[in-house]
N, C-alpha and C positions, 0 to 999 in steps of 0.2 A: 446538722441539717437545719435550714431555716424554718422557722415557724410560719405557717401559712394560715390566713383567714380570708374568707370570702364575704364581701359586702355587696348586697344588691343595691344598685344606684337609684332605681325608681320602684319602690315597693308597691305602688299602686298602678304600675304600668308606665312604660316609656312614652313620652309625648309624641303625638302625631301618628301613632301606629295603626289606628283603626282596627278593623276586624281581620286583616290579613296576617296570618301567622306562618312563620317559616319552620321547617323541620331542621333542628340543629344536627349537623353532620360533621364528622371528622374522618380524615384519611391520611395515609402515608404513601399514596400512589402517584404523587406528583414528582417534582424535581428532587434531585439529591444534591447536597452541598457537602463538600469534603468527604465524599463517599458515605454520607449518612443521609437517611431519609428526613423529610421535613413534615411535621405534624401540621396539617391544614384544617382549619375550622371554619365553617360557614353556617348560615341559617340562624344567626344569633338574634333573638327577640328581646331578651331581658339582659341588658348590659350589667356587668359586675366588675368589681376590682378584686384582684387576688393579691393580698398583702404578704410579702416575704420580708419579715422583720429581720433587721440586721442582728447578728449575734451580740449579746449584751456586752461582751468584752471588747468588741470592735466598734460599737455603735457611736456615730458622731453627731446624730441628730438630724442629718439631711435625709431627704427622700426624693425619689424620682418616679414619676408615672411613666410607664413604658408602653408605647403604642406600636404593635407589630404592623408590618405592611401586608400587602396582598391585593393591591389594586382596588380597594374598597369592595371586593367581591368575597374575599376570604381573609383569614388571619394566619400568617406563618407563626403558629402559636409557640412552638418550642424554639425555633431558630432565632426569632426576633422578640421573644417574650420571656419564657421561663429561663432560658440560658442566660439572658441578659440580667434578669433579676438576681440570679445566683451570683453572677459576677459582681454586681453592685454590692451584694452582701459581703463579698470578700474585701471590699473597700470600707466597710462599715456603714454603708448607705442602705436604707430600707428601699427595696424595689417593689413597685406597685404595678402589677400587670393589668392593663385595661382591656377587657374583653368587650369591645364595642360592637355596635350593630352592623352586620353584613348579611347579605349582599346589599348593593345599592338599592334604595327604595325607588320604585317607579314614580315619576313625576316630581322627584325631589333632587336637589343638587347632590352630587356624589358624597359630599362631606357633611351634609346637613344633619342627619341623625347622629353620625359619629361625633360631630362637634358638640351637640347637646350632651352626649355621654361624657366627653372629656371635660367640658365646663362643669358638669355636675360632679365628676370625680375630683377635680381640684378643690372645689368647695367642700365636698364630703371629707376629703383627707384633712383639710384644715380644721373642719369641725371636730374631727376625732384625733387631732394631733396629740393631745395629752395621753389618750389611750394607746396611741401607736408609738409613743416615746420619741416624737420628732418635733422639730422646731417649725412652726407654720410659716416662718420667714425664710426657710431653706428648702422649699419645695419646687422641684423643676419638672419639666416634661422632656421626654426623649422618644424619637420615632425613627422608623426605618421606612424608606420608600413612601407608599401612601400614608403610612403612619407618621412620617416626618411632615408631609403636607398637612396632616391633621394638627400636628403640633404648631405649625406656622399659623394655621387658622385660629388656634387658641391664643396665640400671641397677637393676632390681628383683631380679635373680637372680645377681649377681656372686659371692655368697657360697656358691652351690651349683651345681656343674657339672650340666648337664641331660643328660649322656650319660656312659657309663663311660670312664675314662681310656684314651686310645689310645696315648699315649707320653709322654715327659718334658715336652713342651710343655703338656700339660693340667695340669701342676702349677705353671704360671706364671699369675699373676693375670689374670682376665678382666674386671676392673673398669675401665671407661673413666675417664679423668681429667676429662672434661667431655662434655656432651651438647647437641647443637643439634637442635631439632625445628621443622620447617617444615610448616605445616598438618597437624598430626598427626591420625590417625584412630583410632577404636576405644578412646579413653581413658575414655569415659563409661560408667558402669554402668547397670543397669536401674532402680535406685532413684533418687529425686530427689537431686541434689547429691552423687552418689557416683561414685567411680572404678570402673572395671571390676575385678572381684574378683581378677584375676591380678596387679594392679599393687600393689607395695609401695613406700612412701616412708619413708625413715628419715634421721637426721642424716648417714648415710654415703652417701646418694645423691649422685652427682657434681653439681657446678655445672651449671646448665641454662639454656638460652635457648630461648624459644618465639617463633615468628612465626605470626600468625593474623590473619584478617579477620572482621569482624562478619557479613558475608554468606556465610560458609562455614557455613551453618546446620546442616548435619548434624553438624558436629564442633566448633563453637566452644565449647560447654559443657564438653566434655572437656578442652580446653586451659585454660579458666578454672579448672576443678576441680583440675587437676594443678598449675597455678601456685599455687593456694591451699594445696594439700597440701605443696608444697615450702617455702613460706614458713612454714607451721606447724611444719615439721620443722627449721627453721633452716638450710635449704639455700640457698646463694647462687643467685638466680634473676633473670633478666631476662625480660620479656615485651613484645613490640611488637605492639599490636593496631591494625590499620588498619580503615578503614570498608569499603572495597570491594576486590575482587580475586578473590573466589571460591576455587576450589580447583584445584590442578594446574598452576600457572603456572611452576614451576621458576625458572630464572634469566632466562627470556625476557621481552622487553618487550611486555606486553599493553596498555600505555597506562594502567595503574593506578598509584597512588602506592606501593602495596605493592612494586612492582618495585625500590624503593630499599632493600629489606631487606638486601642484601649489605653495604651501607655500615654499617648498624647492627651487623651481625655482626662486621665488622672492628673496630669500636669495642669490642665485647665481647671479642673475642680479645685485644686489647691490654690490657683491664682485668684479665683473668685470667692474663696473662703468657704467652700462647701465640704472640705476635708480638713480635719485638724492636723 
């Protein structure tokens, strides 16, 4: 069983929160995936990372920060978080589950507070790399649905911190070394064939892989546009586009061919040097 440790990202309080506090709640009364319930968490005030260390006999020194989806209103905590970290451990990769702030904060962009949390998480993990037995140059981000949009924002904004420096850790780079997006949401802009205006792609955008299906009709265009933008910028990019599978399947077996996506990701990890 993987060893777990919890690290609070902002010990003195998350930036911009004010006096409004949410009540953290969790439930299994929402949708089911592959005949299993999904643990949903909301009301997060104090973002944390939960570290699932890779078993010593398998550890390769790589780590991935995992961002669950949930429309920036809640987190699909087990389906797109805990289960994913345990899968990464099987590959010898340390999985780091980001419990970022939800629901959306009134008067702030949907991703503003979560992006602060993810930027801080990347710097925090790098600052603690030796204690976590990982290589700070082999640290990636991975997200599902809204969590994938959050990862894109981290890859768009690594050159500017989105909150005032809290301590020395905020002077450590928050640029991910690679990015994995599974059925990403919110990438498409309002104009035809355009990305959302908050997304920036440049030659410095980290190597990226996308997993998508044609019948994920609300979000497929955004994935295609983002892949095209990466290629135009000269960024190393893989995209696996499946016919069927919909949205929100995580790692569970729903009977669709897209359920083989973890095998394709393992190939990609090997190609970019994240697996020995």
